[in-house]
N, C-alpha and C positions, 0 to 999 in steps of 0.2 A: 821527399825524395823519392821513396817508393811507390807512391801514385805518380809523379812524372815518369817513371821507367814504365810503370803498368800501362798510364796512356799512351807512351812512346810505342811501347809492344803492340797494344790494340790497334793504333794507327797505321803501324808498319803493316800487321796481319790485314786489315784493310784493304790496305794499297794493293798488295801482293794478290789477294783475292781478286780484286777489280783487274789487275793485270792480266790474270791467265783467266778471266769469266768473259772480258769484253771480247774479244776476239769470237767466241761463239755467239755471243747475243747479237753482235751487229752483222756477222755472217750471213743470218737468217732473215734480218729485218733492216730495214735502214734506220737510220738516225731519227727520222720523222715518226717511224712506227713506234719506236723505243720509247719515244718521248709522248706519245698519244698515249701508249699504255701504263707509261708512269702517271700521265695525268690522269686517267680513268682510275687506276688505283689509289692514288692520293684523295681522289675525289670519293671513291667508295668507302675508304676508311674514314675519312671525315664523317662522312652520313652514318655509318655504323656507330662511332664516337657519341653523336648526337643524338642516337635514338636511347629513349629510355628502356626499351624492350630487350636489348642487346648488352652484352657485355662484350664490347669491342676487343678488349686486351686479350681475349681468348680465342680469337678469330685471326686466322692467317690469309693473307689473299696471294694470289698469283693471278698476273694477267698476260694474256698473248691476242692481240689483235682484237681487242674488245672483249674477248671472252675471258671471263672472270671465275676462279676456282674459289670458292671459300671452304677453308679447311682449319679443323681443329676440334676441340670438345666442348660442347655446351652443355646447359643442366637441364633443359627441356625441349620438348617438341615445340611449344610455342617459340621459345628462343629461335630455335633453328628455322622455323618457317618466318619470324620476323627478319630475320638476316637476310633471307633470300630474298624478301619484299624489298629491304631497303636497298640491295645492292641492285637490284633490277629497276628501280626508280631513278638510278644516277645516270646522267646524261652520257652518252659514249659507250655504255655497255650492251653489247650485243645479245650475249646470252650469258646465264648465271649456272655453275654445276654447283650444286650444294653438297658438300663433302663433308658437313658438320655432322660428329656422331654425339650423340647424348650419352653422358655419363655423369654419374655421380662427382661432385666436384673434391669431396674430402678422400684424401688419402694420407696412409700413415708415412712416417718419414722412409721406413723401409720400404714402402710400395714405390715411394718417388724415386729412390735409388734403384730398385730392380728395374722401373721403367727407363731411367736413365741408362741403366746397363743396356738394356734390350735395345734402345735407340742406337747406341754406339755400335752394337753388335752388327744391327740391321744396316747402317750406313758402311761399315767395313764391308760387309757381304756383298752390298750393291758395288761398292768401289771394285773390288775383286771380281766380278762378274764382267763377261765380256760382252753381253747382249744388253745388259740394264744399263742406263745411262744415268750414272749416280749424280752428274751434274744437274740434271732436269727433274729429279724426285727428292721431294721433301720427306722427311719423316717425324713422326711424332708418334708418342707412346703414351697411353693412359690404362692403367690395370691391366697390363700385357696385351693390349690390343694394339696394334698398329696401323695408322692411318697414313696412307701414303698420297700424296699430290703432286701434282706439276703437270707439264706439258712435253710428252715424248714424241718422237718421230714415227714411230708405228706401234700398231698393235702390239707386236711383239714385244718391244721394250715393256710396254704397260704390263703385260701378260707374266713377262720375265721377272720385273721388278716385284709383283706379288709373290711367286712362286719363292723367290729368294727370301722375301721377308718369312714367309711361311716356313722356310727351312731351317730359321733361325731358333735356337733354345729358349724357351720360357715363352715363345710367342703364342697367344691361346686364339686370336684371329687377327684377319688381315681386313682393312675396309681401303680397298683400292680406289681411289678417286683420280687416279691419273687420267689426265684427257690426252688423245691423238691430237695434235695439232692440226688446226682447219686446215684442208687441202691436202692432207697427207693420207 
């Protein structure tokens, strides 16, 4: 019974998220462009999963008009380079921004909790900021290092997102891999 309720709540949360996000996504690009980006993203994810040199589960992707951002934390420079090469080899990819950060994988339970707390605080700060568009910026944290990724409308939004993240207590560094949307 509890599993059914949890599934129902999760499904409702996804539906509500899509209801609010869809107008923003389709206001900027056609349904065909969004579908093309989804296809490219799925192809890149599949290629990363097939690669022996990359741990695909630690890599997040964002795609806009064939431009792909790789974001997340990897264990080595070799893995970072391999992920970029794999993504660049996928048909439909126009450009790859490699926002992967090399970081040791082992963290204590306390560090994981600290990182989750910082991530929540950064997300809340972005939502509360008038310039940074929280809907367009993804946040990940490892060892108190904040990784920002996504596509924004302007350089001002990108810069402000980094400033907001740096202002959160506990943040030691910010890797701002946000990209201004092509044509803006």
